[in-house]
C-alpha positions as CSV (number, residue, x, y, z in Angstrom):
1,M,21.9,-45.0,49.4
2,K,20.9,-47.3,52.3
3,F,17.5,-47.8,53.8
4,T,16.7,-49.1,57.3
5,K,14.2,-51.8,58.0
6,D,11.8,-49.1,59.0
7,D,12.3,-47.4,55.7
8,M,11.6,-50.4,53.9
9,S,8.4,-51.1,55.9
10,L,7.2,-47.6,55.1
11,I,8.1,-47.9,51.3
12,K,6.3,-51.1,51.2
13,K,2.9,-49.5,52.2
14,I,3.0,-46.9,49.4
15,E,0.7,-47.3,46.2
16,T,0.6,-43.8,44.8
17,A,3.2,-41.2,44.8
18,Q,3.8,-39.3,48.0
19,K,6.3,-37.6,50.1
20,V,7.7,-39.8,52.7
21,K,10.0,-39.1,55.6
22,L,12.7,-41.8,55.6
23,S,15.8,-42.1,57.8
24,A,18.0,-40.2,55.2
25,G,15.5,-37.4,54.6
26,E,12.3,-36.8,52.7
27,Y,11.8,-38.5,49.4
28,Y,9.2,-39.1,47.0
29,V,8.0,-42.9,46.8
30,K,5.8,-44.6,44.4
31,K,5.0,-48.0,43.4
32,A,6.0,-48.8,39.7
33,Y,2.7,-49.4,38.1
34,D,1.6,-49.3,34.4
35,S,-2.2,-48.5,34.3
36,E,-2.1,-49.8,30.7
37,N,-0.9,-53.2,31.9
38,R,1.9,-53.5,29.2
39,L,5.0,-53.1,31.4
40,N,5.9,-54.6,34.7
41,G,7.1,-52.5,37.6
42,Y,10.7,-53.5,36.9
43,D,10.6,-52.2,33.3
44,L,9.0,-49.0,34.3
45,A,11.6,-48.3,37.1
46,I,14.5,-49.1,34.6
47,N,12.9,-46.6,32.0
48,E,12.7,-43.9,34.8
49,L,16.5,-44.5,35.7
50,I,17.5,-44.2,32.2
51,N,15.6,-41.0,31.3
52,A,16.8,-39.3,34.6
53,Q,20.3,-40.0,33.7
54,I,20.2,-38.7,30.1
55,L,18.0,-35.6,30.9
56,K,20.7,-34.6,33.5
57,K,23.3,-35.0,30.7
58,I,21.6,-32.5,28.3
59,G,21.3,-29.9,31.3
60,L,17.9,-30.5,32.7
61,I,16.9,-31.0,36.3
62,S,15.6,-34.3,37.0
63,P,15.4,-36.1,40.4
64,D,17.9,-38.9,41.5
65,I,16.3,-42.2,41.3
66,Y,16.5,-45.1,43.4
67,I,15.0,-48.6,42.5
68,V,13.7,-50.5,45.5
69,M,12.7,-54.2,45.4
70,P,11.5,-55.8,48.7
71,N,11.6,-59.2,46.9
72,L,14.0,-59.8,44.0
73,T,11.8,-62.4,42.6
74,D,8.7,-60.4,42.3
75,E,8.8,-57.6,39.5
76,S,5.5,-56.6,40.2
77,E,6.5,-55.2,43.6
78,V,8.9,-52.4,42.5
79,Y,9.3,-49.0,44.1
80,I,10.8,-45.7,42.9
81,V,12.2,-43.5,45.5
82,S,13.3,-40.1,44.2
83,E,14.8,-37.0,45.7
84,D,12.4,-34.3,46.7
85,I,12.8,-31.5,44.1
86,A,11.4,-29.1,46.6
87,S,14.8,-29.1,48.2
88,L,15.9,-26.8,45.6
89,G,13.4,-24.2,46.0
90,H,9.7,-23.7,46.0
91,F,8.6,-26.3,43.2
92,Y,5.3,-26.4,41.5
93,T,4.2,-28.8,38.7
94,A,2.8,-27.2,35.6
95,G,-0.4,-28.7,37.0
96,D,-0.1,-27.2,40.3
97,L,0.2,-23.9,38.5
98,G,-3.1,-24.4,36.6
99,L,-1.9,-25.7,33.2
100,L,-4.6,-28.0,31.5
101,R,-3.6,-31.4,30.2
102,N,-4.2,-30.4,26.6
103,D,-2.0,-27.3,27.0
104,S,0.8,-29.3,28.4
105,S,1.4,-30.9,24.8
106,S,1.3,-27.5,23.1
107,L,4.3,-24.9,23.2
108,Y,1.9,-22.4,22.3
109,G,-0.5,-23.4,25.1
110,I,2.4,-23.3,27.7
111,W,3.4,-19.7,26.6
112,Q,-0.1,-18.2,26.4
113,F,-0.7,-19.9,29.9
114,W,2.2,-18.2,31.6
115,Q,1.6,-14.9,30.1
116,T,-2.0,-14.9,31.4
117,K,-1.3,-16.6,34.7
118,F,1.4,-14.0,35.6
119,Q,0.2,-10.9,33.6
120,D,0.5,-8.6,36.7
121,K,4.1,-10.0,37.2
122,P,6.0,-9.0,34.0
123,E,9.3,-9.7,35.6
124,L,8.1,-13.5,36.0
125,V,7.1,-13.4,32.3
126,K,10.5,-12.2,31.2
127,Q,12.2,-14.9,33.3
128,F,10.0,-17.6,31.9
129,S,11.0,-16.7,28.6
130,Q,14.6,-17.3,29.4
131,L,13.5,-20.9,30.5
132,Y,12.0,-21.6,27.1
133,P,15.1,-23.3,25.8
134,E,14.9,-25.8,28.5
135,I,11.2,-26.4,27.5
136,L,12.4,-27.0,24.0
137,K,14.9,-29.4,25.0
138,M,12.3,-31.4,27.0
139,Y,10.1,-31.5,24.0
140,L,12.9,-32.5,21.6
141,Y,13.9,-35.4,24.1
142,D,10.2,-36.6,24.3
143,I,10.2,-36.8,20.5
144,L,13.4,-38.8,20.3
145,M,12.3,-41.2,23.1
146,E,8.7,-41.6,21.8
147,N,7.4,-40.3,25.2
148,W,3.6,-39.3,25.0
149,D,3.3,-38.9,28.6
150,R,4.3,-35.3,29.2
151,L,1.5,-34.4,31.3
152,P,1.2,-31.2,33.5
153,G,2.2,-33.2,36.6
154,N,5.3,-34.5,34.9
155,W,7.2,-31.2,34.7
156,G,7.3,-28.0,36.5
157,I,9.0,-24.8,37.7
158,I,11.3,-24.0,40.5
159,F,10.9,-20.7,42.2
160,N,12.9,-18.9,44.8
161,E,11.6,-19.0,48.4
162,A,9.9,-15.8,48.0
163,E,8.4,-16.8,44.7
164,T,9.6,-13.7,43.1
165,E,12.1,-15.4,40.7
166,V,11.9,-18.4,38.2
167,L,15.0,-20.6,38.9
168,A,14.8,-23.7,36.7
169,L,12.7,-26.2,34.7
170,A,12.4,-29.7,36.5
171,V,11.4,-32.7,34.6
172,L,10.2,-35.8,36.5
173,D,7.9,-39.1,36.3
174,N,9.8,-40.2,33.1
175,E,8.5,-43.7,33.0
176,Y,8.1,-44.2,29.1
177,H,11.0,-44.8,27.1
178,L,11.1,-45.7,23.5
179,D,7.4,-46.6,24.1
180,H,5.1,-48.3,21.8
181,F,2.1,-46.0,22.2
182,L,2.8,-43.3,19.9
183,H,1.8,-39.6,20.2
184,N,1.4,-37.3,17.3
185,I,1.7,-33.6,17.8
186,S,0.4,-31.6,14.9
187,M,-0.2,-28.0,14.0
188,M,-3.8,-26.8,13.5
189,K,-4.6,-24.8,10.4
190,D,-3.8,-21.6,11.8
191,G,-0.2,-22.8,12.5
192,A,-0.7,-21.4,16.2
193,K,-1.3,-24.4,18.3
194,W,-0.5,-27.9,18.7
195,Y,-2.7,-30.7,19.5
196,Q,-2.2,-34.3,20.9
197,K,-3.5,-37.4,19.3
198,R,-2.3,-40.7,20.7
199,K,-2.0,-43.6,18.2
200,D,-2.4,-46.8,20.1
201,I,-0.8,-49.3,17.9
202,L,0.5,-51.6,20.6
203,F,-0.9,-54.8,18.9
204,A,0.1,-53.8,15.3
205,E,2.4,-55.9,13.3
206,K,5.9,-54.6,13.6
207,K,6.1,-53.5,10.0
208,V,3.0,-51.4,10.5
209,Y,4.3,-50.1,13.8
210,D,7.6,-49.0,12.4
211,V,5.9,-47.2,9.5
212,R,3.6,-45.5,11.9
213,R,6.4,-44.6,14.4
214,R,8.3,-43.0,11.8
215,E,5.4,-40.9,10.6
216,A,4.8,-39.7,14.0
217,I,8.2,-38.6,14.8
218,S,8.7,-36.9,11.6
219,E,5.4,-35.0,11.9
220,D,6.4,-34.2,15.4
221,L,9.7,-32.7,14.5
222,R,8.5,-30.9,11.5
223,C,5.9,-29.1,13.7
224,F,8.5,-28.3,16.4
225,F,10.7,-26.7,13.6
226,A,7.7,-24.7,12.1
227,I,6.8,-23.2,15.5
228,T,10.2,-22.7,17.1
229,K,12.3,-21.8,13.9
230,E,15.9,-20.8,14.5
231,V,15.7,-21.1,18.3
232,G,14.5,-24.7,17.9
233,F,16.9,-25.5,15.2
234,T,19.8,-24.3,17.4
235,I,18.8,-26.5,20.3
236,W,18.3,-29.6,18.0
237,Q,21.7,-29.1,16.8
238,E,23.1,-28.7,20.1
239,L,21.2,-32.0,21.4
240,M,22.0,-34.1,18.4
241,Q,25.7,-33.5,19.1
242,I,25.3,-35.0,22.6
243,L,22.5,-37.6,22.1
244,T,24.4,-39.9,19.6
245,P,23.7,-43.6,19.5
246,E,27.2,-44.1,21.1
247,F,26.3,-41.8,24.0
248,Y,23.1,-43.7,24.5
249,A,24.7,-47.2,24.6
250,H,27.1,-45.8,27.0
251,I,24.3,-44.6,29.2
252,L,22.8,-48.0,29.3
253,T,26.2,-49.6,30.3
254,E,26.2,-46.8,33.2
255,I,22.7,-48.0,34.1
256,E,23.6,-51.6,34.3
257,N,26.1,-50.8,36.9
258,T,23.5,-49.3,39.1
259,K,22.4,-51.1,42.1
260,I,18.9,-52.1,43.4
261,I,18.1,-51.8,47.1
262,Y,16.1,-54.7,48.7
263,T,15.3,-56.0,52.1
264,N,18.5,-57.6,53.0
265,G,20.6,-54.8,51.9
266,V,22.5,-56.6,49.3
267,C,22.6,-54.7,46.0
268,P,22.6,-56.6,42.8
269,L,23.1,-54.6,39.5
270,V,20.4,-53.6,37.1
271,E,19.8,-56.0,34.2
272,I,18.5,-54.5,30.9
273,L,17.2,-57.5,29.1
274,D,16.3,-55.9,25.9
275,K,19.4,-53.7,25.6
276,A,20.1,-54.6,21.9
277,D,16.5,-53.8,20.9
278,L,16.6,-50.5,22.7
279,I,19.8,-49.5,21.1
280,A,18.6,-50.6,17.6
281,E,15.5,-48.4,18.0
282,Y,17.4,-45.6,19.3
283,Q,19.5,-45.5,16.2
284,E,16.7,-45.6,13.9
285,N,15.0,-42.6,15.9
286,Y,18.4,-40.7,15.9
287,A,18.8,-41.2,12.0
288,L,15.3,-40.1,11.4
289,I,15.5,-37.0,13.6
290,M,19.0,-36.1,11.8
291,E,17.3,-36.6,8.4
292,V,14.3,-34.4,9.3
293,G,16.7,-31.7,10.7
294,K,18.7,-31.6,7.6
295,E,15.6,-31.2,5.6
296,Y,14.7,-28.2,7.4
297,S,18.3,-27.0,7.3
298,H,18.3,-27.1,3.7
299,G,15.0,-25.3,3.6
300,R,16.4,-22.4,5.6
301,K,19.0,-21.6,2.8
């Protein structure tokens, strides 16, 4: 991907995500910015690049990502340029369709919303049920990656041009990756709904963080199995065969061969400074998820 000087001038004016017409076509452009002031723009952009790559490997649609740094010495001025998902059909985020924030963290809430939203279009409800395995993949991936940010604007549905057919699920805005703000998805007493409670332990000592992280991941996954049962367990088996620690290390190596675009057009390679730490934490999460999955498997017999 190459951008002209006019493209770069346009990109540098962007603050919040918006569609921009560049010389190569229409793209979404946003400034990489963490409202919690924990990560710099460069780290957020790398996270999004890693997540997009892995999501595609597990069969989910996620836009191609390009990192743009007008000044290579300023990691606060980083832009994420992504392909326009709307080029694949009529795309609506879950938020565009009317899904509320709390329901976006609830498999039950998503299902109920869709049945209510399209109650006069039974064919769309039936087609959506065929998409459910993709939603379960997205949820399992978020548990593995400690992604607490699956808001209604961060995923959506692609329809055909006439909006009479559901084509696919698309996942976007994946800026958080092995993130140190934990979410905790739990079942309510009736076993029907999930609710989300964020555990902010950014400043906790590492030992405390590790314990709470393991608790949150274990609880998330046990709730996932309790609600999705055999369907969820089958998808868990499928994903764990793909998302091995060796696979993850390979993806990071691929990312390090990705080029950054900047004003002079020269493209240095991405550098993942905390690569060893990321791999170590991923290995821990993977082992824990395998352990909980096997626990569920034994309970099925």
